N, C-alpha and C positions, 0 to 999 in steps of 0.2 A: 375575587382570587382574579390579576388581571394578568397580561401578559406576559410585563415588564417586571415585575415576580415572582415568575417560571423562570426568564431571562437569569434573573440575579438569582433564581437560586444554584439551578445548574451548575454557572459560573461560578461561584465558592468552593461546587463540587471537584470541578475541573480540577480546577487552583488548587485548591486544599488549603483554603485562607479569604479573607473578605480583602488584604490588601493588593493583592494579585489579579483577582474577578473584579474587582473598580477599575484596577487599572485597561486592563482587555475587554470592557464592557464601555472602557473612556468615561465611564462615571466619577462623582468623590465618593472616597469609601462610607462618607457619609448619606449619603443619600441608596448606596447598593444596604448598611443596612439599618437602613430605615424599611428598603423593600422586604427582607426576612420579616424584621421585628412587625410587622403591619401583616402578613402570608400566617405567621404563625398564631399574633391575638384576635386573629379574624376568627380564624379557624379551633383556637386553646387548642394548640401543638405544640411541639419544640420539637424541633427538624434534625438541629446541630447540637451535639457536643460541645459548649465553648473550655478547653482550656489552656489559660492565655492567647500567645500569637495562635495556636492549633483549635481545626476543628474539627469536625465527626461526624459523619451526619447516627442521626439516633436509627433505633431497626423502622420508626416509621417513616425517618429520612428515608432509609434502605426502601422501601414500600413504594413510595411517593416518588424514585427519581426514575425508571422506566416510564409511568403515567406521565410526568413531568417532560421529560427529552418526544413522547410522543405529542404534548401539545405542540412542543416547539416545533418539530416538524408535520405540524397540522398545520402552522403561521407560515411556514415556508411556503408551502403547498401554494396556502392561497396567496401568496404575496408575486407569485410564481404564473397560477392559473390566472389573474388581473389586469399581471404587467409586461406576462413572459419577461421577467426580472426576478433579480433578487443574484443570489448568492447558491451554486452546484461546489460543493466539497467534496473534493476526489484524491483518497489514497491509491499509491499505488507501489509498486514491487521497484521501480525500476522507469527510468525517461521516453526509453522507446517505443515503449507499442500505446503506454497512454497520451502523448503527443496525437499522434494521428485520430486517435479515439478524440482528444480537441477539438480535432481540428475540424473533423466531422459535426461533432457537437456545435462548433458558434459558426458555424454556416447555417444552421436550422437556428438554430439561437441565439446571436450576435447580440441579445443588447441584454443577458447574462452574464454576469460575472460565474469563470470558473478562479478555485483556490486545490492547487493542487501538492499535498507531502507524501512524501517519498517516504518510505521504510520499508520493515520485512513482513512478509505476511501476519505474523502474530499482530505484531503494530496496526495495522489494516484491521483489520477483527476488532481488535482492544476499540480503535478510533469510532467503528460501528459502532460496536455494542455502547457505548458512550455520547453516539450521536452528534461526535465533533467530526466526521466525517459523514456522506451520504453514499457513497458507491466504492468500490474501492477494485482494485486490478492489483492483482495477485497469479499466482504461478503455481495454485494448485486448487483443486475441485476440493472441500472439506465433508465429510459425510457427518452434517452437526445440519438437524432442523430449523436452528434457528437464522440458514442463512440463505440462500438464494444465489444459486450458482450457475454461470452461467458459460460455457464452453464461447473462445475469443478466434484462438491457432494454437497450433505448435509449428516449435522451430527448430533443426536441427542447429545443436552441437558442434562448434570448431573444437580446433587446435590450433594455440599460434605458438610462433617462436621468433626468436630475434635473428634475423638477414645474417648473420653470422652461425649461426646454427646448423649441423650436419645436416637434419630435416631440412634444411630450407631452401634446397633441389627441387623437395617433393607437391607434389600436390596431396598429400595425399598420407594417413599414417594407419595402423591396425593400435585394436586397442591394446595387445602385446606390445606392440612400443610403445606407449606412453607411460607402461607399465616396470619399463628402461631405464624413462625420465624420470629427473624431480621435477617435480610440480610441484607450482605454485597456486592456492586455491581457493576464492572466497570461500571466508570466515564457514567453519559450520550450521547447516542450517539454507543454507541459498541452494539456488533450482538447480541452477548449473553441476555447482556438486555436487548433492544426490543423484541426478539425473547420470553423473558419470560416473560414482562412485557404483551407482546398481546396475548400470552395465559393466563394469565392470567385476563387481560378483558374482552375476551372472554364469561369466567367461575364467569363472574359477581363479580372477586374477583379483593382488590387490597391490592398489594406487602409492605409491612416496610421495607424499607429502612432504615438502620442506620448508614449507614455509602458508603458512596463513592470511592474507590480507586485507581490509576492511571494505575495500571501496575498486569498482572499476577500474578507475584514472591511478592508481597506485600498483594494481593489475596490470595494469598493462605498460608501464614503467619499468617494472621489474622486469617486466620477460624481456623489453630492448635491454637490458642492463647485461642480458644475459645470465640470471640471475636462475634461471631456470623452465619449461612449457606448463601456459594457460592455456585456459580454456572459458569458452563464452558462446552464446545466443548468439546463430547468426545473423540473426536480424540489430543484435546490438554490436555486431564490433565494425572499430573504425579504421580502414583503411591509413596507412600507418609507413612510411615509407623503411625501419625500422625495423618492421614485423614485417614474417611474412604467414595468413591463414592455411591452413591445414583441411579438408576432409578426413572425418572418421572413417573408417570404411567397415563395412560388417554392417548388423541391426543396425539402423537409425538409434544414437543415441540425442530425446528432443527434451525441450524444454514445452509446458503446457499454458497459456496465458487463458484466464478464470474471470471474467466481470462477476461480483457478486454485492448483494446490497441487503439487507436486513430482509428475513423471508413477509415478515407486520409491516416495511416500505415498497414490497415488490411495486403494489400496483397504487404508492404513491405517485402524483401527477409528474416532478418533479425528477422522484427517481426513475419510474419507466421511461423518461423523456431520454433520459441519457441511453439505456437498455437501443432503445429505438434509433440513435443516431450510432451507436455503435454497428449494429448487424448493419446500417446501410454504410458503415468503411468496412466490411469485411471483406477482403479479397477469395476470390473460388480457387476450389482447394484443401480454405481452413478449417 
């Protein structure tokens, strides 16, 4: 059994077929197919059901997959140990906090290649499970023994309005004020949205959400055009002459950023090096 065979097996599983897997690994489909066939023949097993162009894991393939991923993870650790080089794959819910983390990491490990993929927390956890990312920067802790989670910091949520809005001359608003306004929010499940909805629910208020918008950039443009009031983590607010930021009065409405990994990989050299770098870039009070 070779690491090339292991990588080929994982790639077919991740990409759902031999053609896509060969493309991802930059090898010919014939070579990749040969790697899988040799692995199966050498051990007298069947790892995939072939159904035309579709492939599905057999029961043994499903059982073997987490072992194969651990083996691939050990290879990455070995490369990092011997050369302080290789690739660290990071999943993050947004670009802002992860940028300062990778800046700190790059300062300590300048030869390491970093790959950053953005997505929601559920996608990041799935990528951790599949070993397609090594560490995740997520917006909440998870009560699941499969994951090790370390707090990074808490950040206040603010509101923001168009410069022409009636609130634009103010420096702050209350939750009661926001309950009277048409609110533009990220998709359900967004961390900022959940923080605001929880705070309003605790105050006995119901938000008037008139629009769900799937990106920060589109949300900012919609607010600038006067379509409603937006909210964002203060750390992610981008100054714009068309907008006015507003502090939310009362009990703090906050988002909480965490760094996580698979519990079984916490002591991996590659993964632990990221946690060490993150600890160094945390500012006092976080």
